[in-house]
N, C-alpha and C positions, 0 to 999 in steps of 0.2 A: 504494500500500500504506500502511496506517495506521502509526502510531508503533511503533517496535520495542519489544516487551516484554522484560522481563528473562527471564521463564520462561513458557512455555506448558505447561500440564498437560493431557494428553489423557486423559479419563476422569474422570467425576464421581461415582464410587463412594466408599466410605470412604477408601481409600488416597489417591486424587487430592484429595479435599476436605481431608483432614488435612494433606497436603503443602502445599496452597495456603494453609491457615491459618498454618502455620509460616513460610512465605515472606512472607506479608503482614504478619505480626507483626514481622518484621525489616525491613519497609519495602521489600520487593521488589515490583516491578510484575509481577503474575501474573494469568493468565487461565485459566479451566477450560473446555475444549471437551468437551461430553458428547453422545454420539450419541443417547441416548434423549430423546424430546421431553418426557416427563413423569417425575416422580420415581417410583422403584420402589415398588410396593405389596406385592409378595411378599417374603418374608424367608427366603432360603436359610440364612443364618447367624442364630443366636439367642443367642450368648454373647459377652460381653466377659471376657477373662481378667485375672488380677491385674496383669500387667505393662502391659496396655493401660490399665487403670484408673490405674496409676501414671503412664503417659504423659499421660493427661488431667489428672491432678493436678499434674503438672509445669507446667501452664499455668493451673491454678486452675479447671478446667472439670468436674471429676469430679461436682460436685453436680447438674449438669443431667442427667447420665446416671443417677446413683443415684436421682434423684427419679422416674424413669420405669421403672426396672428392678427385678428381684427378686433379691436376693442368695441364692446357693445355696452352702452350705459344702462341698459335694462335687462331684466331676466323675467322668467315666468314661474308661476306656481300653479301647477295643474292646468296649464294652458288657459288660465283665466284671462278675461279681457283686460283687466287692470294689471299693468306690468309692475314688476318690482323695480324700484328706482335705486340703483346702486350708486348713482352719482353723488349722493349725499353722505356716503359712509366715510368713517374716519380711517382713511387708508390712502397711501399713494396710488392705489389701484382701484379707483371707484367705478369699476366696470367688470364685466366678464370678458374673457378673451376667447374669441371664436378661433379654435385651433384643432384640427383633426387629430385624433389619438395617434395615428400613424406618424405624424410629424413630432408630436410630443415624445413618443417612444424613441424615435431616431435621435432627437436632441439629447435625451437622457442617456442613451447608449453611447453616444459620442463622448459625453462628459465622463461616463464611467470608464471608458477606454483611456481617456486622457489621464485619469487617475491611476491607471495600471490594473484595472479590474479585468479578470478573465471572464468573458461572457461566452459560455460553451453552449452552442445551439445543438439541437437534435439529441439532447440528453434527457431520458425519461427515467425518473426515480421510481423504483418498484419495491424497495425494501428499506426499512429504517430500524436501527437498534441503537439505544442509548444506554450509557452507564454513568457512573459518577464523574467521569473525566471528559466525556464527549459523546458524539453521535456518529454512527456509521451509516452511510447511504450506499445503496447498490442499485444498479439499473443498467439500461442498455442504451447504446448510441450507434451511430452509423459505423463506428470503428469496432463495435463489439461491446462486451460487458465492461462496466466501470465500477470503481469503488472510490468513495470519498470519505475521509474522516475529518470532522471539525469539532471545535470546542462547543459551538452552538450552531443550530440550524434554524433558519426562518422560512416558513412556508408562505410564499407570496404567489402561489400557483393557482389562484383563481377559485371559482365557485366549486369546482370538482376536485379540490385540493387533495393530492395524494399524501402530502405531508400531514395534513389534518387527520385523514383517515388512518394512516399508519401510526400516528402518535396516539390514537385512541381518543381523540377529542370529539365529543358529541356536537352535532350541528342542528339543534332543534329549531322548529319553525313550521311553516306551512308550504304545501306543494302548490304547483301551478293550478290556478282555478280559472284563469283567463289569459288569453294571448293577444298580442298586437303585432303589427307588421311594419317594416320599414323598407324603403327602396331608395337607392341612389341612382337617379335616372336623368336623362336629358328631357327637358320640357320644350316642346315646340311653341307652346302658348303659356309662358310663365305668368304668374299673377303680377299685377302692376306694383304691389308693395313688395319690399324686400323679403318679408316673412309674414305669413298669415296663419291664423288658427281658426278653425270652424268647428262648432259644437252644436249638435242638435240631437233629437231622439233617434236619428239615423246613425249617429256615431260622431267621431271626432277625426279631423285631419289637420296636420300641421305641415307647412311647406316652408323650407329654409334653404337659401342658396348655400351650396357647398364650395364650389369652385366655378370658374368661368364655364358656362354651359351645363353645369351639373347642379341639381337640386336634391335635397333629401325630403322624402315624403314619409311621414309617420301616420299610421292609421289605426284607430281603435274602432273596430266594426263589430257591433253586437251580433251580427249574423255569422261572424267568423271567429268570435273570441273563444270558442271551445275547440277549435282545431288544434291538434297536438303541436307542441313547440318543435317537435322533430320533423314535421311535414314541411318540405321546402315550399317557399313562396314562389309563385309564378307571376310573370308580368301581367297576364290576363286577370289573375285574382286581384292583384293590386289595382289594376285599371278599373275593374268592376266595382270594387269597394269605394275607390275615390270618386268615381262618377256618381254612384248612388248617394254619397254623403255630400259632396261638394257641387254636384251638378255638372261637372266637367272633369276630364282626365288631364287637363292642361297640356294635351298633346304629348304624353309621356312615351318615351322610346329608349332604346339603347341602355338597358339596365347595367350598371356597374357592379351593384351588390344588392341582393335581396335577402331579407332575414326575418325570422319570426322570433319573438321573445315573450317571456311570460312573467308572471308576478310572484314567482317563488320567493319567499321571504324567510331568511334564517340568520341566526347569529350564533357564533361559537359559544359553547358552554364555558370555555375559558380560553384565554389568549396565550397561555403558557402551560406547557407540560414538561417540567424538568428543564432540559436544555433545548427544547423545541418551542418556538414561538410562531404566532400567526399574524399576518398583516393583510390589509386590503380585502379583496373579495374572498380570500381564504377564511377570513374571520366574519364577514357579513355580506349577505346578498339581498337584493330587493328589486322591485320594479324600477327601471331606470328613469325615474321622474326627477326633473330638475337638474340632471347632469351631475349628480353628486358623487357617484361611486368612485370614479378615478380620483377625484379631489380628496375624498376622505382617506383613500388608500395612501396617497402621497403624504397626507398629514399624519397618518399612522406611522409611516416610515420615519418621518422627521422626529416624532416623539421617541420612537424606539432606538433610532440610530445613535444619539448621543449617550443613551443609557447603556446600550450594548458595548459601545466603544469604551465607556468608563470602566465597565467590568473587565473587559478584555485587556485594555492598555493601562489603566490607571489604578488598578487594584481596588475598585469600588466593590462593595459587597454584592453578591448575587441577588440579594433581596431587593436591590434597586430595580431589577427587572420586573418584580411584582407590581411596581407602580405603573408600569406600562398599561396593564389591564385596568387598574383602578382609575387611570386618567382617560383612557380611550374607550373603555366599554360604555360609559355614559354617552359618549359621542355616537357610538354605534347604535345604542338604543334610540337616541333622538333621530338618527337617520332612518331607522326602521319606522318610527312613528310618523315622520312627515312624509315619507314615500307611501305608506299605507293611506294616509289622509289624501294625498294627491291622487292615488289610484281610485279611491272612492269617489272623488270629485270628477273623475273622467268617465263615470258610468253614464250610459245614454238612457236616462229615465226622466220623466217630467219632474219628479222630486229632486233629482240631482241638478237638473237645469235651474230649478228655482234656487237651490242652495248655491249654485255657482253665481247667480246674480247677486245674492246676499253677500257672498264673500267678495265679489268684485267691488261692490259698494263699500264694504268695510275697508278694503285696501286703498281706497281713495283718501283715507285718513293718514296723514304723513307719519304719525308715530307708529301706527300699526304696520304700515308699509315698510318703514325702516326696520322695525323689529324683525319682520319676516325676511327682509333682504339680508340683514346681519346674520340670521340663522342659516339661510341657504348659502351665503358666502363664507360661513364658518368664522366670522369675525367675533362672534359672541362666545367662542369657546374659551373657558378658563379652567384652571385646575385647582382643586381645593387641597390636594395632598402636598405635604411639605417633605421632600425627599432627601434633603441634606440638612445637617445641623445648621443652626443659625450662626451668623458671624458674631464675633465678640466685639461689641461696640458699646461705647458709653452714651447710649441714647436709646429711647424706647423703640422697639420694633413696631412695624406697621403691618400687622397680619392681613389687613384688607387688601394689600397689594400682592400677596403671595399667590402665584399661579396666574396672575393677570397677563393678558397679551399686551405687548407694547407696540404701538404704531411706530413707523419709521420716522422719528422726529429729527430735525436738524439741531445740532448742539454746537455751541462755540466753546472751544477749549480755552484754558487759562492763557495760553500763549497767543490766542487770537485766531487760530485756524478753525475752520468749520469742519464738522464731521457728522455724518448721519449715524444714528444708533445701529442700523443694520450693517453699515460698512464696518463698524467695530466688531461685528459678529461673523464676518466673512470667513475667518479661519476655523470656525466651528468650536471655539473655546468659550468658556464662561467669560462674562464681562463684569468686572468690579467697577461700578460707575459711581463716582463721588461728585456731589454738588457742593460748591463752596470750598473753603480752604482748610477745613478740619481734616484730621488724619483719617486715612482709610482704615476700616476695621481689620482685625485679624480674623482669618477664616481657617479653621482647622477641622475639616470634615472627616478626617480619618482616612482619606485617600488623596493622593496628590492631584488636584484638579489642574486642568490647563486653563489659565485665566489671563485675560487681557485687562490691564489697569488703565482707566481713563478718568481724568478729572475735567469737568466742564461746568459751564453755567447752566442753570435750569432752562428748560425749553421756553421760548418766548410765547406768550399768549396761552399758556396751559396752566390754569389756576390749580389743577389737581396736584401739580408738582410743588406748590408753594412751600409746604411744610415737610418736604422730603429731603433728607440729608444725603441720601444715596441709595443704591440698590445693587443687588447681586442678580444678574440676568443670566438665565439658562441659555445654553447653545441654541435652543429652538425659539428664542425670542420671548419667552414667558418669564415673569419675575420669579426668582426663587425667594429672596427676602428683600425687604426695604426697611429703612430706619429713618427716624425723625431727624429734622435739622437741629 
């Protein structure tokens, strides 16, 4: 057997690739095992949300994605007529970024390879055994059988995760009860608006431009919703449903990709079993409403990455890994709730149509609209668990700040140079941030953290920082501890 890895990541989709990037940035020996022989060409996901763009910005990578995507200032909840307004949110990225998943994966894989990650395609994991020191994986590839041993294994291998099954982690939830269809097609007579949504008792249709000459059509047809998710979609089936619901087929032809998907909804019983952990779709699946799955997976990886690196490289206690589920399971539960709610709102009944009108009216209230936009964009995620000892400081601690997400604010350093908070976090280390001239506290967490020291003036125009003397910021941009001025 080859040299023991620090971490083997099973699954080379966005979640697995981003986790590998985070680990490699910290100097962890990591390898990605991907079942698919070739990169994905189809794009089930099309959107990066504000918090995901912040995650990328925390490592200085947002420009690569912004250069290839299209910012959209609004989003949707259950295809309601009233759009969610992202433009008012407290972030440098007050929009969703329209970017096909295939492009996102290509950019993440390029980054992983820059950092020296081995991405091994055509590798199917078939057996897993773990002991007190590590995990052994066995499987097959185009070159024959392979074996890998690592101190830890992360299953980022999707809804049908082999890692989850082999580790004996239950995946409770509900089976498919209804299906929907999508097609990436050429439209000879596209709608006059860039994107449209139609809902009636006949069903729902959404039409979105994908690329020059190509549109995505998503259909929820009550006459076809009990067709098995395994039955291939045909262009004629798509055309018939769209025509019945929308009154036209928009001149559709030349299908690039046709797919059927269902509302199976599940969440893993636990995110960790010994030295095996789960992230992304391996941990939670749901009806793809609101474009949240890929985004929550990347955010899972961001939470897990620094913790796994701390255990592997910095001597942090393995108990730190338990905080991954404590912090991310509530996010998974919230994801399940809001996608179930959206699925219910997309039923084609008179009662549901009335409920949709009520919801659309409610979302015209700015506070409600902003609250839901924050939730879909994942800007409302905070963590209540305190995973490291407090710094030793001669000032009261401010527990209300612990776990809070920081926006990317501009700071002026004592010597006059400006720096953004996220720029100080690009190396993936902790940030000890002090406001004013007082001494920075001593921090002795029992394992040697990799920390950047920064002294700066308080952010201009942000009253909430007025009485803050400083803070210890986690590598994922959430506050660990803060103390009074």
